[in-house]
C-alpha positions in Angstrom: 0.0 0.0 0.0 1.4 3.4 -1.0 2.3 5.8 1.7 0.2 8.9 2.4 2.8 11.2 1.1 3.3 9.0 -2.1 -0.5 8.9 -2.6 -0.9 12.7 -2.0 2.0 13.4 -4.7 0.3 11.2 -7.3 -3.1 12.5 -6.5 -1.7 16.0 -6.7 -0.4 15.6 -10.3 -3.7 14.0 -11.4 -5.7 16.9 -9.8 -3.8 19.5 -11.5 -4.5 17.9 -14.8 -8.3 17.1 -14.0 -8.8 20.5 -12.5 -8.1 22.1 -15.9 -10.4 19.9 -17.6 -13.2 20.7 -15.2 -12.7 24.3 -15.8 -12.6 24.1 -19.6 -15.7 21.6 -19.7 -17.9 23.7 -17.4 -17.6 27.1 -18.6 -20.7 28.3 -20.8 -20.2 30.9 -23.4 -23.1 33.3 -23.5 -23.6 36.7 -25.0 -25.6 38.7 -22.3 -26.9 41.2 -25.0 -28.6 38.6 -27.3 -30.4 35.3 -27.4 -30.6 33.3 -30.6 -33.0 30.6 -31.6 -31.8 28.7 -34.7 -33.3 26.0 -37.0 -36.8 27.4 -37.0 -38.7 25.8 -40.0 -41.7 27.5 -41.5 -43.9 26.5 -44.4 -46.7 29.1 -45.1 -48.9 30.5 -48.0 -50.4 33.8 -48.5 -51.9 35.7 -51.5 -48.6 36.3 -53.2 -44.8 35.7 -52.6 -44.1 38.9 -50.8 -46.7 38.6 -48.1 -46.0 34.7 -47.8 -42.4 35.7 -46.9 -43.6 38.4 -44.4 -45.9 35.8 -42.9 -43.2 33.2 -42.6 -40.9 35.7 -40.8 -43.6 36.5 -38.3 -44.4 32.9 -37.6 -40.7 32.3 -37.1 -40.6 35.1 -34.5 -43.5 33.6 -32.8 -42.0 30.2 -32.7 -38.8 31.7 -31.6 -40.2 33.4 -28.6 -42.0 30.4 -27.5 -38.8 28.3 -27.8 -36.8 31.0 -25.8 -39.4 30.9 -23.1 -38.9 27.1 -22.9 -35.1 27.9 -22.7 -35.1 30.7 -20.3 -37.9 29.9 -17.9 -38.0 26.7 -15.6 -41.3 24.8 -16.3 -42.9 25.8 -12.8 -42.6 29.5 -13.9 -44.0 29.4 -17.3 -47.7 30.1 -16.3 -46.7 33.5 -15.0 -45.0 34.5 -18.5 -47.3 37.3 -19.8 -48.8 37.0 -23.3 -47.1 38.9 -25.9 -48.7 40.7 -29.0 -47.0 41.6 -32.3 -46.0 45.1 -31.2 -44.1 43.9 -28.1 -42.7 41.0 -30.0 -41.3 43.4 -32.5 -39.5 45.2 -29.7 -37.8 42.1 -28.4 -36.5 40.9 -31.9 -33.1 42.1 -32.8 -32.8 40.6 -36.3 -33.7 37.6 -38.4 -31.2 35.3 -40.2 -32.0 33.2 -43.2 -30.3 29.9 -43.1 -32.3 28.5 -46.2 -35.3 29.9 -48.0 -37.2 29.3 -51.1 -40.6 30.6 -52.6 -42.8 28.6 -54.9 -45.6 30.9 -56.2 -47.5 32.0 -53.1 -45.7 29.5 -50.7 -42.8 30.3 -48.6 -40.5 27.5 -47.1 -37.6 28.5 -44.9 -35.2 27.7 -42.1 -34.5 30.9 -40.1 -32.6 32.0 -36.9 -34.2 34.7 -34.9 -31.9 37.0 -32.7 -33.6 38.5 -29.6 -32.5 41.6 -27.6 -31.3 40.2 -24.2 -32.1 43.3 -22.1 -35.5 43.6 -23.6 -36.3 39.9 -23.1 -35.3 40.1 -19.5 -37.3 43.3 -18.9 -40.4 41.6 -20.5 -40.0 38.6 -18.0 -39.1 40.7 -15.1 -42.5 42.6 -15.4 -44.1 39.3 -14.3 -41.5 38.7 -11.7 -40.2 35.9 -13.7 -36.4 35.2 -13.2 -34.9 34.2 -16.5 -32.7 31.1 -16.5 -30.6 29.6 -19.3 -31.0 25.9 -20.2 -27.5 25.1 -21.6 -28.1 22.7 -24.6 -26.1 19.4 -24.9 -26.3 17.7 -28.4 -26.2 13.9 -28.4 -25.5 11.3 -31.1 -27.8 8.4 -31.2 -26.7 5.0 -32.4 -29.7 2.7 -32.8 -28.8 -0.8 -32.9 -31.3 -3.8 -33.3 -30.3 -7.2 -32.1 -32.4 -10.0 -33.6 -32.2 -13.8 -33.8 -29.4 -13.6 -36.2 -27.3 -11.1 -34.2 -26.8 -7.4 -34.7 -28.1 -5.6 -37.7 -25.7 -3.5 -39.9 -24.9 0.0 -38.8 -26.8 1.5 -41.8 -29.9 -1.0 -41.7 -32.9 1.1 -42.3 -35.0 -0.7 -39.7 -38.0 0.8 -37.6 -35.7 1.6 -34.6 -33.5 3.9 -36.7 -36.6 5.4 -38.3 -38.2 6.1 -34.9 -35.1 8.1 -33.8 -34.8 9.9 -37.2 -38.6 10.8 -37.1 -38.1 12.9 -33.7 -38.1 16.6 -33.9 -35.7 17.6 -31.0 -34.4 20.9 -32.4 -36.2 23.1 -29.6 -35.2 20.7 -26.7 -32.2 20.8 -24.2 -30.8 17.6 -25.8 -31.0 17.9 -29.7 -30.2 14.6 -31.2 -28.4 13.4 -34.4 -28.9 9.9 -35.7 -25.6 8.2 -36.7 -25.3 8.0 -40.5 -24.0 4.4 -40.6 -22.2 5.1 -43.9 -18.8 3.7 -44.8 -16.7 6.4 -42.9 -18.7 5.5 -39.7 -18.4 1.9 -40.3 -14.6 2.3 -40.6 -14.4 4.0 -37.1 -16.9 1.6 -35.3 -18.4 -1.7 -35.8 -21.9 -2.7 -34.4 -20.2 -5.1 -32.0 -17.9 -2.3 -30.7 -20.9 0.0 -30.3 -22.9 -2.9 -28.5 -20.1 -3.6 -26.0 -19.4 0.1 -25.5 -15.8 0.2 -26.9 -14.8 3.6 -25.8 -11.8 3.9 -28.1 -14.2 3.1 -31.1 -16.8 5.4 -30.0 -14.1 8.2 -29.6 -12.9 7.5 -33.1 -16.6 8.0 -34.3 -16.8 11.1 -32.3 -14.0 12.6 -34.3 -16.6 13.1 -37.0 -19.6 14.2 -35.1 -18.0 16.2 -32.3 -20.7 15.8 -29.6 -20.4 15.7 -25.9 -22.8 12.7 -25.5 -23.3 9.5 -27.2 -26.4 7.2 -26.7 -26.2 3.7 -27.8 -29.9 2.7 -28.0 -30.4 -1.1 -28.4 -33.6 -2.9 -29.4 -33.4 -6.8 -28.8 -35.9 -9.3 -30.1 -37.7 -10.4 -33.2 -39.4 -7.7 -35.2 -42.6 -9.4 -34.7 -42.3 -8.7 -30.9 -42.1 -8.4 -28.0 -39.0 -6.2 -27.8 -36.8 -5.2 -25.1 -35.3 -1.6 -25.3 -32.2 -0.5 -23.4 -28.7 1.1 -23.9 -26.2 3.3 -22.5 -25.4 7.0 -22.4 -21.7 7.9 -22.7 -20.4 11.3 -21.6 -17.5 11.9 -24.1 -16.2 14.8 -22.0 -15.8 13.3 -18.7 -15.9 9.6 -19.3 -19.0 8.9 -17.2 -21.5 6.4 -18.5 -25.2 5.7 -17.3 -27.6 2.7 -18.3 -30.9 3.6 -20.0 -33.8 2.1 -18.1 -34.8 -1.1 -19.8 -38.5 -1.2 -21.2 -40.5 -3.7 -23.1 -42.9 -3.1 -26.0 -45.3 -5.4 -27.7 -44.1 -5.0 -31.2 -42.2 -2.6 -33.7 -45.2 -0.3 -34.1 -44.6 1.1 -30.6 -40.9 1.9 -31.3 -41.7 5.6 -32.1 -43.3 6.3 -28.7 -40.5 4.5 -27.0 -37.9 6.8 -28.6 -39.9 9.7 -27.7 -40.1 8.6 -24.0 -36.4 7.9 -23.8 -35.6 11.2 -25.3 -38.0 13.0 -23.0 -36.4 11.5 -20.0 -33.0 12.5 -21.2 -34.1 15.9 -21.8 -35.8 16.3 -18.5 -32.7 15.0 -16.6 -30.4 17.3 -18.5 -32.6 20.4 -17.9 -32.4 19.6 -14.2 -28.5 20.1 -14.2 -28.4 22.5 -17.1 -30.8 25.4 -16.0 -28.4 28.3 -15.2 -29.9 31.5 -13.5 -27.2 34.0 -14.5 -28.7 37.0 -12.4 -26.9 35.5 -9.3 -23.1 34.4 -9.0 -21.3 33.3 -5.9 -18.3 31.4 -4.6 -18.3 28.4 -2.2 -15.4 26.6 -0.6 -15.9 22.9 -0.2 -14.1 20.0 1.4 -14.1 16.7 -0.5 -13.3 13.6 1.5 -11.0 11.2 -0.3 -10.5 7.5 0.4 -9.0 6.8 -3.0 -8.3 8.3 -6.2 -11.5 6.8 -7.7 -13.5 9.3 -5.2 -12.0 12.3 -6.9 -12.7 10.9 -10.3 -16.3 10.5 -9.6 -16.5 14.0 -8.0 -14.7 15.5 -11.0 -16.8 13.8 -13.6 -20.2 14.9 -12.1 -18.9 18.5 -11.3 -17.8 18.7 -15.0 -21.4 17.9 -16.2 -22.9 20.8 -14.2 -23.1 24.0 -16.4 -24.1 26.2 -13.4 -20.5 25.7 -12.0 -18.4 28.3 -13.8 -15.1 27.3 -12.6 -13.4 25.1 -10.1 -9.9 25.3 -8.5 -8.0 23.2 -6.1 -7.1 25.2 -3.0 -5.2 22.4 -1.0 -4.6 18.7 -1.2 -4.1 16.0 1.5 -4.0 12.3 1.1 -7.6 12.1 2.6 -9.4 15.3 1.4 -9.2 18.0 -1.2 -10.3 21.7 -0.5 -12.1 23.2 -3.7 -13.4 26.4 -4.5 -16.5 26.5 -6.7 -17.6 29.7 -8.8 -21.1 29.1 -9.6 -24.3 30.7 -10.9 -27.5 30.8 -8.5 -27.8 30.4 -4.7 -26.3 27.8 -2.4 -29.9 26.2 -2.2 -30.1 26.0 -5.9 -26.5 24.5 -6.2 -27.5 21.8 -3.5 -30.5 20.7 -5.6 -28.5 20.6 -8.8 -25.6 18.7 -7.3 -28.1 16.2 -5.8 -29.4 15.6 -9.3 -25.9 14.9 -10.3 -25.3 12.4 -7.6 -23.5 14.5 -5.3 -24.4 15.7 -1.6 -23.4 19.1 -0.4 -23.8 19.4 3.3 -22.8 22.1 5.8 -21.0 20.9 9.0 -20.3 23.6 11.5 -18.7 26.4 9.2 -17.5 24.2 6.3 -19.4 22.8 3.3 -18.6 19.1 2.6 -19.1 17.7 -0.9 -19.2 13.9 -1.7 -20.8 11.3 -3.9 -24.2 10.3 -2.7 
């Protein structure tokens, strides 16, 4: 067994490296003067092309403000958000960017980005005593796998499970998903067997193409006539953490679309619990982390790194049995406690010191 001094030295080296990783991964870049809502799709008709375009822009702005409320306002506060008319909406919009657009007769089809004036939005919400909070989005790549009686289907198989995920519209959620293409470059990086067993090296190779913080391997097992068992694993590509998806059973392939929606809704709900950042308050907290082994710190580091409300983390001191950290975070201590609990961390105050540990 290594001595306390040797353990402390090794741990200090690892901590110095990992602390920098937490700081880089946990910072959230935001422009306080604007909010942008991208990928808004409109398809409208009007008496002529000019009116159709104007109508499409207005509809995009209306969709944008609804999505903005979902992003900025916690679910329990949304009932207090005041209604908005076109005049007030125009005062909130700073500009509209055209990602794609085309006109066919009196029909206008486009994908737009609406940019909102940050102070104006916050003023509108503050009138109703609604405190804005930002839900930091976290994109995910979904690898849908089907394991039947003859083994795993090919990565590019166009089965009902892939179609269920491809049919989801997640652009306005906290976890927008992309379905793996499954083409030859994907197959060169990762095989279906490697995806099924969770080969992290192969997943990392695949992610050189997609560059997402989360990969979800969603697996259906059983004959296509049913019944089917659904499960899988969520991989955090930034921290190395992994979590099992709760297994469910459906009667047949006709229920796969609903199953995909429920899995995504659960992922979205869990991430929103961690990713809602109230930027109107910022504070600093010194905490003590008890350490029995290096694995204790790795767990704490991984979970802290997944919480956007923690702006930065620095190591103040290190002993063989404990680390003292300083957390710069958004919100109040009570909000931080709640968020940490959702991430599997317990924050308690003992005497005049805060203690942080894995639950």
